[in-house]
C-alpha positions as CSV (number, residue, x, y, z in Angstrom):
1,M,-77.7,18.5,133.1
2,S,-75.1,16.7,130.9
3,S,-72.1,18.5,129.6
4,K,-73.4,18.3,126.0
5,L,-76.8,19.7,126.9
6,L,-75.1,22.5,128.8
7,R,-73.0,23.3,125.8
8,M,-76.1,23.2,123.6
9,A,-77.9,25.6,125.9
10,V,-74.9,28.0,126.1
11,T,-74.2,28.0,122.4
12,T,-77.9,28.5,121.5
13,A,-78.0,31.4,123.8
14,A,-74.9,32.8,122.1
15,A,-76.6,32.5,118.7
16,L,-79.7,34.3,119.9
17,A,-77.6,37.1,121.2
18,L,-76.8,37.9,117.6
19,V,-80.5,38.6,116.9
20,S,-82.3,41.8,117.6
21,A,-84.5,41.2,120.7
22,A,-88.1,40.4,120.1
23,P,-90.7,39.5,122.8
24,A,-91.8,36.4,120.9
25,T,-88.3,35.0,120.5
26,A,-86.8,35.5,124.0
27,D,-85.7,31.9,124.5
28,R,-85.4,29.2,121.9
29,T,-83.3,26.7,123.8
30,P,-84.2,23.1,122.8
31,A,-86.2,21.3,125.3
32,A,-84.1,19.5,127.9
33,T,-85.7,16.1,128.4
34,T,-84.5,12.6,129.1
35,T,-84.0,10.5,126.0
36,A,-85.5,7.1,125.7
37,H,-82.2,5.5,124.7
38,G,-80.0,6.9,127.5
39,G,-76.6,8.4,126.7
40,D,-75.7,12.1,126.5
41,N,-78.8,13.6,125.0
42,F,-77.8,12.8,121.5
43,T,-81.0,13.6,119.4
44,I,-82.5,10.8,117.2
45,V,-85.1,12.0,114.8
46,G,-87.5,9.5,113.2
47,H,-87.2,10.7,109.6
48,R,-90.8,10.7,108.2
49,G,-91.4,8.4,111.1
50,A,-90.0,4.9,110.9
51,S,-89.9,5.0,107.1
52,G,-87.5,2.0,106.9
53,Y,-90.4,-0.2,108.1
54,R,-93.7,1.5,107.2
55,P,-94.8,3.8,104.3
56,E,-93.5,7.3,105.2
57,H,-95.6,10.0,106.7
58,T,-98.3,7.8,108.0
59,L,-99.5,7.6,111.6
60,A,-98.2,4.0,111.7
61,S,-94.8,5.2,110.7
62,Y,-94.6,8.0,113.3
63,E,-95.9,5.7,116.0
64,L,-93.4,3.0,115.3
65,A,-90.5,5.5,115.4
66,A,-91.7,6.8,118.8
67,R,-92.0,3.2,120.2
68,M,-88.5,2.4,118.9
69,G,-87.2,5.3,120.9
70,A,-87.1,8.3,118.7
71,D,-86.7,11.6,120.5
72,Y,-88.6,13.4,117.7
73,V,-90.7,12.4,114.7
74,E,-90.4,14.4,111.6
75,P,-93.5,15.4,109.5
76,D,-93.1,17.2,106.2
77,L,-95.8,19.7,105.8
78,V,-97.8,20.6,102.7
79,T,-101.3,22.0,102.4
80,T,-104.7,21.0,101.0
81,K,-106.9,23.2,98.8
82,D,-108.9,24.2,101.8
83,G,-105.9,25.2,103.8
84,V,-105.3,22.2,106.1
85,L,-101.7,21.1,106.8
86,V,-101.1,17.5,105.9
87,T,-97.9,15.4,105.9
88,R,-96.4,14.3,102.6
89,H,-92.8,14.4,101.4
90,E,-93.8,16.5,98.4
91,P,-97.0,18.2,97.2
92,E,-97.0,15.8,94.2
93,I,-98.5,12.6,95.6
94,S,-98.5,10.0,92.9
95,G,-95.5,8.3,94.4
96,T,-96.8,8.1,97.9
97,T,-100.5,7.5,97.5
98,D,-102.9,5.5,95.3
99,V,-104.3,8.6,93.7
100,A,-103.6,7.2,90.2
101,D,-106.1,4.4,91.0
102,H,-108.9,6.8,91.6
103,P,-110.8,7.4,88.3
104,E,-112.7,10.2,89.9
105,F,-109.5,12.2,90.2
106,A,-108.1,11.5,86.8
107,G,-108.8,15.0,85.6
108,R,-106.7,16.5,88.4
109,K,-103.5,15.2,86.9
110,T,-101.5,18.2,85.7
111,T,-98.0,19.6,85.2
112,K,-96.7,22.4,87.4
113,S,-93.4,24.2,88.0
114,L,-92.2,22.9,91.4
115,D,-89.2,25.0,92.4
116,G,-88.4,25.6,88.7
117,V,-88.8,21.9,87.7
118,A,-91.7,20.8,85.5
119,T,-93.5,18.1,87.6
120,T,-96.4,16.1,86.4
121,G,-98.9,14.3,88.7
122,W,-101.5,15.1,91.4
123,F,-100.9,17.9,93.9
124,T,-102.2,18.2,97.4
125,E,-103.3,21.8,96.9
126,D,-105.8,20.6,94.3
127,F,-107.6,18.4,96.8
128,T,-109.8,19.3,99.8
129,L,-109.0,17.4,103.0
130,S,-112.1,15.3,102.6
131,E,-111.0,14.3,99.1
132,L,-107.4,13.6,100.2
133,K,-108.7,11.4,103.0
134,T,-110.2,9.0,100.4
135,L,-106.6,8.1,99.3
136,R,-104.3,5.6,100.9
137,A,-100.6,5.8,101.3
138,K,-98.1,3.5,99.6
139,E,-94.3,2.9,99.8
140,R,-92.4,5.5,97.9
141,I,-89.3,3.4,97.0
142,P,-90.8,-0.2,96.6
143,A,-87.7,-1.4,94.6
144,I,-85.6,-0.9,97.8
145,R,-88.2,-1.5,100.4
146,Q,-90.4,-4.2,99.0
147,H,-91.2,-5.4,102.5
148,N,-93.0,-2.1,103.2
149,T,-95.4,-2.6,100.3
150,I,-97.4,-5.1,102.4
151,Y,-98.7,-1.9,104.1
152,D,-99.7,-0.2,100.9
153,G,-103.4,0.9,100.9
154,R,-103.7,0.5,104.7
155,Y,-103.1,4.1,106.0
156,A,-104.7,7.5,105.3
157,V,-102.8,10.7,104.7
158,P,-102.6,12.3,108.2
159,T,-103.1,16.0,109.1
160,F,-100.5,17.8,111.1
161,Q,-103.0,18.0,113.9
162,E,-103.4,14.2,113.9
163,V,-99.6,13.9,114.2
164,V,-99.6,16.3,117.2
165,D,-102.4,14.4,118.8
166,L,-100.6,11.1,118.3
167,V,-97.4,12.5,119.8
168,K,-99.2,13.8,122.8
169,R,-100.9,10.4,123.4
170,L,-97.7,8.4,123.0
171,S,-95.9,10.8,125.3
172,R,-98.4,10.0,128.0
173,E,-98.4,6.3,127.3
174,L,-94.6,6.0,127.1
175,H,-94.0,8.4,130.1
176,R,-91.5,10.6,128.2
177,D,-91.7,13.6,126.0
178,I,-91.7,12.8,122.3
179,G,-90.9,15.8,120.2
180,I,-92.1,17.0,116.8
181,Y,-89.8,18.3,114.1
182,P,-91.9,19.7,111.2
183,E,-90.5,20.8,107.9
184,T,-92.1,23.4,105.7
185,K,-92.0,21.9,102.2
186,H,-91.5,24.3,99.2
187,P,-92.7,27.4,101.1
188,T,-92.2,29.7,98.1
189,Y,-94.2,27.4,95.8
190,F,-97.2,27.4,98.2
191,R,-96.9,31.1,99.0
192,K,-97.2,32.0,95.3
193,Q,-100.5,30.1,95.2
194,G,-101.9,32.0,98.2
195,L,-101.5,29.0,100.4
196,A,-98.6,30.0,102.7
197,L,-97.7,27.3,105.1
198,E,-96.2,29.5,107.9
199,P,-99.4,31.1,109.3
200,K,-101.0,27.6,109.5
201,L,-98.0,26.2,111.3
202,V,-97.8,29.1,113.8
203,D,-101.5,28.7,114.4
204,A,-101.2,25.0,115.0
205,L,-98.4,25.4,117.4
206,N,-100.2,28.1,119.3
207,R,-103.4,26.1,119.5
208,N,-101.6,23.1,120.9
209,G,-99.6,25.0,123.5
210,L,-96.3,24.3,121.6
211,N,-95.2,27.8,120.7
212,R,-93.3,28.3,124.0
213,S,-89.8,28.1,125.4
214,G,-89.0,24.5,126.3
215,A,-91.6,22.9,124.0
216,K,-90.1,19.8,122.4
217,V,-90.3,21.2,118.9
218,Y,-87.9,22.1,116.1
219,V,-89.1,23.8,112.9
220,Q,-87.0,23.3,109.8
221,S,-86.8,24.5,106.2
222,F,-84.6,24.3,103.1
223,E,-85.5,27.9,102.4
224,V,-84.1,30.9,104.3
225,T,-86.7,33.7,104.1
226,N,-89.5,31.8,105.7
227,L,-87.3,30.8,108.7
228,I,-86.3,34.4,109.2
229,E,-90.0,35.3,109.2
230,L,-90.8,32.4,111.6
231,H,-88.0,33.6,113.9
232,R,-90.2,36.6,114.7
233,K,-93.2,34.5,115.5
234,L,-92.0,31.3,117.1
235,R,-90.4,30.7,120.5
236,V,-89.1,27.2,119.5
237,P,-85.7,26.6,117.8
238,L,-85.4,26.7,114.1
239,V,-83.1,24.6,111.9
240,Q,-81.7,25.6,108.5
241,L,-81.6,22.6,106.2
242,T,-79.0,22.5,103.5
243,S,-78.2,20.4,100.5
244,A,-74.9,19.2,99.1
245,T,-75.8,20.9,95.8
246,G,-77.8,23.8,94.6
247,A,-79.3,26.7,96.5
248,P,-82.4,27.6,98.5
249,F,-85.3,28.2,96.0
250,D,-86.2,31.5,97.6
251,F,-82.7,32.7,96.8
252,V,-83.0,31.4,93.2
253,D,-86.4,33.0,92.8
254,A,-85.1,36.3,94.1
255,G,-81.9,36.3,92.0
256,D,-79.7,35.9,95.1
257,P,-76.5,34.1,94.0
258,R,-75.8,32.5,97.3
259,T,-75.8,28.7,97.4
260,Y,-76.0,26.0,100.1
261,A,-72.2,25.9,100.0
262,D,-72.1,29.5,101.0
263,I,-74.6,28.9,103.8
264,V,-72.4,26.1,105.4
265,S,-69.2,28.2,105.2
266,A,-68.0,29.6,108.5
267,A,-69.3,33.1,107.6
268,G,-72.6,31.6,106.3
269,L,-73.2,29.7,109.5
270,R,-72.6,32.8,111.6
271,D,-75.4,34.4,109.5
272,V,-77.6,31.3,110.1
273,A,-77.1,31.8,113.9
274,R,-78.9,35.1,113.6
275,Y,-82.3,33.4,113.1
276,A,-81.8,29.6,113.8
277,A,-80.5,27.4,116.6
278,G,-79.3,24.6,114.4
279,V,-78.4,23.4,110.9
280,G,-79.5,20.2,109.2
281,P,-76.9,19.4,106.5
282,D,-76.8,16.6,104.0
283,K,-74.5,14.1,105.7
284,N,-72.2,14.4,102.6
285,Q,-71.5,18.0,103.8
286,V,-70.2,16.5,107.0
287,I,-68.1,13.7,105.6
288,P,-67.9,13.8,101.8
289,R,-67.4,10.8,99.6
290,D,-64.9,10.1,96.8
291,P,-66.1,9.2,93.3
292,A,-66.2,5.5,94.3
293,G,-68.5,6.3,97.2
294,F,-65.9,5.9,100.0
295,L,-65.7,8.3,102.9
296,L,-63.1,11.1,102.8
297,A,-61.9,13.2,105.7
298,P,-64.6,15.2,107.5
299,T,-65.1,18.8,106.6
300,T,-65.0,21.7,109.1
301,L,-68.8,22.0,109.1
302,V,-69.5,20.6,112.6
303,R,-66.7,22.7,114.1
304,D,-67.7,25.8,112.3
305,A,-71.4,25.3,113.3
306,H,-70.6,24.8,116.9
307,R,-68.4,27.9,117.0
308,A,-71.4,29.8,115.6
309,G,-73.6,28.4,118.4
310,L,-75.5,26.0,116.2
311,T,-76.4,22.4,116.8
312,V,-75.9,19.9,113.9
313,H,-78.4,17.3,112.9
314,P,-77.4,15.7,109.5
315,Y,-79.7,13.6,107.3
316,T,-80.5,10.8,106.3
317,F,-79.1,7.6,107.9
318,R,-80.5,4.5,106.2
319,A,-79.6,0.8,106.5
320,E,-79.8,-0.2,102.8
321,N,-76.6,-0.5,100.7
322,S,-78.2,2.0,98.3
323,F,-77.8,4.8,100.8
324,L,-74.6,3.8,102.6
325,P,-71.0,4.9,101.9
326,A,-69.1,2.1,100.0
327,D,-67.1,1.6,103.3
328,F,-70.2,0.0,104.9
329,R,-72.0,-1.8,102.1
330,S,-72.5,-5.5,102.5
331,S,-72.9,-6.3,98.9
332,A,-73.7,-4.9,95.5
333,L,-77.4,-5.5,96.1
334,P,-79.0,-2.1,96.8
335,A,-81.8,-3.3,99.0
336,E,-79.7,-5.4,101.3
337,Y,-78.7,-4.0,104.7
338,G,-75.1,-2.8,105.2
339,D,-73.5,-1.6,108.4
340,L,-75.5,1.4,109.5
341,F,-74.0,1.0,113.0
342,A,-70.5,1.8,111.6
343,E,-71.8,4.7,109.5
344,I,-73.5,6.3,112.5
345,A,-70.3,5.8,114.6
346,A,-68.2,7.5,112.0
347,F,-70.4,10.5,111.9
348,R,-70.8,10.7,115.7
349,A,-67.0,10.9,115.9
350,T,-67.2,14.3,114.1
351,G,-69.2,15.7,117.0
352,I,-72.7,15.9,115.5
353,D,-75.5,16.6,118.0
354,G,-78.1,14.3,116.5
355,L,-79.3,12.8,113.2
356,F,-82.3,11.9,111.0
357,T,-82.8,8.3,110.4
358,D,-85.3,5.9,108.7
359,N,-84.1,3.2,111.1
360,T,-84.7,4.5,114.6
361,D,-84.2,1.1,116.2
362,I,-80.6,0.8,114.8
363,A,-79.7,4.4,115.8
364,V,-81.0,3.7,119.3
365,A,-79.1,0.5,119.6
366,Q,-76.0,2.2,118.4
367,E,-76.4,4.9,121.0
368,Q,-76.9,2.3,123.8
369,L,-73.9,0.2,122.7
370,A,-71.7,3.3,122.5
371,H,-72.4,4.0,126.2
372,R,-71.8,0.6,127.6
């Protein structure tokens, strides 16, 4: 076992010692498996698959990320009207499917309050799975990823079960365990509609033999309450996601004044360790930027999280200038590639344990070069 993996196991155990013992949560240590890319067990998560190269949250995107060497693929989970978990970045799907081109669904367009924000479009919970399967995915940010638009209209919206099946098949084919890193999207929003995501997720993991110690699974959420509830039911590690601004919507909805900034304070991270094994911060919470977009000195987040026994997997590392710090941009053109290698190296120097990336191939190549 590598020194980093040993440290992760020890610190995760320390975090769990803070939690009241429960039979279903006896051991949540992340699975110890060999990475495809070598190195020291640094975790590379294919963010929405290989979304730098295929429309996000499609089976093609997840498969490409796995073949590029991702340790985990990340499906965002929402639900259909008939209670089936499917993978979309948001419940509103006009930006990621061709629903607007289907006249039979024109009457489904509506405005809803999504985490307190009035949002107009078409929503997964207003479609049955069979209806949703008539739609096709499209690139979410075509102005930046025009090359991905060639795949528009070619892939269906996958169910969570289809993603699990794909990962199992590719694990056999590639002779390595590929993990799954699902996120519950807008859990308060769905719960208030009587469509809670958590029971469906727990059931899916149970049915597939994945709710067990050592399974290569993380479960993540930007909200807190549902992770605390899942802690009582899952044996896999949980990850508290945080944003550089705002607060978890379950806190806002309940009148709790705490913010994400409070969560990533040293005291807040100790609280997180009572129910989660890791934290997934916005990368700007690890190394902030100045007003011109250049990197400043790292914060203490990584140190404080490790002291609390938490692993740290920041998001999202992308190759285009539009997403890079000014230090690593190649030009003023937002869609051109900058130096993602250098950005990853800068963040790895802070001691992060892994990362989410749209460009798995670059993250894998950076890992391999770093260990030559």
